[in-house]
N, C-alpha and C positions, 0 to 999 in steps of 0.2 A: 683571587687577586692578592697582590703585594701588601705590604703595610703601607698605610697612607703617608703621604709627604706633609709633614707638619709646616705651614707657612705663617710666619708672624707678618701682620700687615700694621704699618704704623701711618697713621694721618693725623689730620689737624693741624698742629704746630703754632708755632711763634710767627705769624707772616701775615701780610696781608691777603693772602690768598688761602687763608683758614677755610672758608666756606667751600672754595672751589675744591680742597682736598678731601672734605666730606663727601661732595657730590661723585667725587673720584672713587673713593673708597666704598659707597652705597652700590656704585656700580659694578665695581670689580668683583665685591663679595657676592652679588646676584649672580655674577657670571661664572664663578669658579664651579668645577664639578666635584660635588661634596662625596662622590664615590671614589675620587682619588686622592682629595686633599682635605684636610682639616685646618681651620683658618683660627689663629688667636690674635684678638684684634689689641693692639696699643695706641691708645687715643691721647694725643698730646692737646691740652687746653690751651686757649689764647696766651695765657699767663705762663705757659711753660710747664704746668704741672703733668706727669705721666698718671694714666690709668691703664690697666690691663685687666681684660676679661678673660673668661675661661675658653677653652676651645668650642667651636662653633659647629654644631651638626647639622645647621641649615642656616639659610641667608637671612640678614635682618631685613625688614620690610620698609622702615620709616628711619629718615635722617636720626630722630631722637634716639632710636636704638644705638647709635653709634657713640654716644657721649659716655657711656659706661659709668653712668652716675649712681647705679645701684650699689647696696652695701656690700655685696659680694664681690665687687669689683677691687683688684689691687690698686693702690695710690701711692703715689710719690715715689720713694727709694724702692719699695716693695715691687712696684710695677716694672721698674727698669731691670732689676736684679735678674729676671730670668732669661735676659738675653746675654748675661755675663755667666750663667752658671756653668756652662762648658768648660771655662777657665779654672774652675775649682775641683770639679767632680767628673770632668770629661764625658758628660752626658748633657748635651744642649737641649734647651726647652723647645727651641724648633730647629728645623733643618735648614731653613732660608728665611729671609727677610724680604718682603717686597716693599720698600719705602714709596708711600704716596703722598708724598709731602710736596708741594709747590713753593717755590720761592726761599726766603731767607730761613736758613736754619735747617733746610731740608732737600733743596736742589742745588746747593753751593757747596757741596763737599762736607760739610761739617756732620750729618748723621752718616754719611758714607765713611767719615774717619773712625766714628765710633764703632761702626759694625766692622771696620779691619781689625780694630783692637780687640773686638769681642771673637773673633776668628769665626765669622758668621758668613756664609754665601749670601748675597743680595743682588736683587734685580737690579739692572740699569747701570749707567756710568760710575766710573771710579771716582776717587777724591779728586784728581787733577782736570779731569773731563768735566765733572760737575762744577768746580769751580771757574775754569775758563768759559764753561758754557753759560754760567749764570753772570758773570761780568761782562757786559757788552763792549767795554773798551778793549780789555783784554783778548776777547773772543775777534774783534775786528784785527786787533794786532796780528793775530795768529792767521787769520784769513788773508791778511795784505801779503805776509810772510810766504802763504802757500800760492798766491797770484790769483785768488778768487775775486771776482769783480763785486765791488761795493758801491755805494753811494757815499757823497762826501760827508763827514761829520766833523765836530769839535766836541772836547770835553775838557772839564775841570772839576775841582774838589770845591767843597765849601769854603775854606779859608781862603781860596783863590778869588772867589767871586766876591766875597766880602771884602777883601782888599781891593779889588779893582773891576767892579763890575761894567766900568766904562768901556774899558779895553775889551771884553768878552763880547760885550753888546755890539761893538765895533766890528770885530772879528766875524762873529756870526752873520751882521749884515752884507758884510763884504763877499766873505766866502760862501756862504750859503743863502742868502737872502730870505724872502718871505714868500709864501709861508714856509715853515719848518716845525718839525717835530722835536719835543723835548720829552726825554725820558730819565727816570733814575737807572744809574748804571746796572744795578743789582736788583732787579724784581722781575716778575714774569706776570701774565694775564693782563697786560697792559695797564695794570695798576700804576697810578701816578704819571701817566703818558698826556700831554697835551698837543695841541696844534696852534700854533701862534701866527698870527696874521700880521701883526704889527710890534712896535718895540713895547707897548703897554702889555700886551698879551705876553710877550716873550718875558718879561720881567716876571709876571704872576705866575707864568708856567715854570720858570726855573725855581722860584720860591716853594712853588708846590712839589715838584719832584725832589726838592731837598729835604722835605718831609719823610721821605721814605729810603734816601739813601745818601752818603756823604758826598758821593760822585754824580755827575750829571753829564749827559751825553746830547746834543743836539745834531739832528740829522737833516739833510737837505730833502726838500719835498720832491717826491717822484710822481708824476702823473701815470701810475702802473696799476696793472692787474696783480692781486695778490694771490701767489701760486705756492702751494705747501706740498712736501712729501714725507712720508713715514719712512724711516729706516729702521731696519731689525738686522741684528748680527752681532758679532765680536770681531774678529780678524777679517772676516768676510762677508762684510754687511752686504743686505739687498736692500733695494730702494722699491717703494710701493709705485702705483700709477700716481700722477701727480693731482690734486684737487684744487681748486678754486674759491676763494671767499668773496661773496658780494655783501660788504658791510651794510647792517642796517642803519648804522649811523654813519657820520662824516668820515671816520676812519673804523677799524676793527679794535674798538675800546672793551672794557671790562664789560658794559652792559650789552653791547652788541654779541660778546661770546656767551654769557652764562645767564643773562637775565631775560631779555625781550624774547630770544628765540625767533626773531625776525630776519636775521642775516640768512642768506642764500649760500648754500653749500651745492657745489657743482663737481660731481665725483664720477668720471674722471673729467679733468678740466678740459675744454675744448681748445686743444693746441695742435699745430702741425706735429708730424710724428718727429721731426728732428729737433724741435724745439723742447717737446717732451722727454726726449732721449737724453739731451743735452743737460737739462735741469736734473733730471735722475743723477746723471753722471756727477755733477757738481754736488748734490746732496750728498753722495758717498764720499767725495773727497773733503767736504766739510766735517762730515762724520769722522773721518781718519784724521782729518788736521786737528781735532782736540782729543784724539785717542778715545774716541766713544766706545761704548761697549752696550750691548742690550738694546737698548732703543733710543731714538731721537726723533723729534718732526724739524724739517728743516724748511725754513720759510724764505720766499722769495719776492721780488720785484721783477715784473715783465712790463717794461715800458710800453704804454697804448700805441705811440707813436712809430718808435724804430724798432722795437721788439726786443731791445738788450735786456738781458738778464742780470739782475742784482741779486747778491745773497744779502738777506736781512739779518738773520739770526739761525741759531741751532736750540731748539730746547729739549735738554736732556731728560725732563721728566713731563711729557705732554698729557695734558689729560685725558681721562678715559670716561668722561660724563657722555650719557647716551647722544648728544648732539657735538663730541669732540671728533676733530678731523683724523686723528690718529688711528683709531681702531676702524673708522670709516673707510678710510684709504686702503687698509689692508682687506676691509671685506670685500671691497670692489676689486682687490688684486688677487682675490680668491682663499683669503685666510680669514677664519671666522673668528670671532671673540674668543671663543674657548681654545681654539687652536693657538691663537696669539697669546694668551695666558701660558699655556703649555710651554711654547718655545721660549718665552722669556724666561722661564723656572730654568728649563734646560740650558740656556745660555748661561744663567747665573752660576749653575754648577759646574758647567765646563770650564768657565772663566776661574772660579774658586779652585778647582782641581788642577788647572794650570799652573795657577801661581804656588801650589804646594810643592812645585818640582823646584822651587827656588831655594838657595841656601842664604838664609837672612842672617845667620850667625858666622858664616865665614869657615866653618867647623872645617870644610872640605877643601879650604883653599891651600 
């Protein structure tokens, strides 16, 4: 067998989804084929400190092992330098990076930009797609330009809200009505999301969302089924069978996703063949609209009464926890967890090699 591929896993991070990232990292580490890969862990604490461990010959068994608190772990600047070593001596510490960071500073294009500067292949969306996929307002504007069906929404930033809250309350009540959903524009895993049934709850929900981001989006309520599709690929992406979420709570919030384990997942979703195919096609269109690559999970609403389809959002770094929809939908589509990891690494290398064809300096102009 040839030389093993050295994969750097970056996880943790300075976001409200830190714990989700740890769950994802543990699941991914356990799933890797250690006959083909060696894993170098890079853990980012909640305060932003980097820690790097040595190459793993076997997967960790407990979350505590992911914190790399032992004295042998590199910390601070020493931990991050191995990612940039190739710039100095032409020998990279890892062959590619799998960023398993959710939310701020990980899913928003920031870590992707750092890896671009370090000239390292990495799994998942690039800088632009990550940034657009993270910002729900910009995402919806891109979707509107592409003619993708969406629910009604309004948005504003902290300064606008503080200057004239009465205007935005009136606009929301007239345009969207109650109930409605209030979300931080830049966050995932349903962190900071609330459902408001009246004006008092609306004001409280907006102030709560502003704890997590300077920009808030408010969406109309749709009595709908929640349908999701996994997308895999670069320039020729493929869509999995659709799955459906039956939330254990009033909506699919953080607790329903990661804590109580009571939400029901239906894979494949019980849908007419034509509806399922339309949703899969819309998922690919949404992925291409943001210039996605590698992987994404695309979420939809399917109106319970008239059957209309609304795209909700694209998640460019979906969870890989044992109860996460992304790998489960691919499993039902005939792609195992191990095969999925292999494909994502192949896609990352293919995208990197394709970018090497570009003339960044204009020397051949």
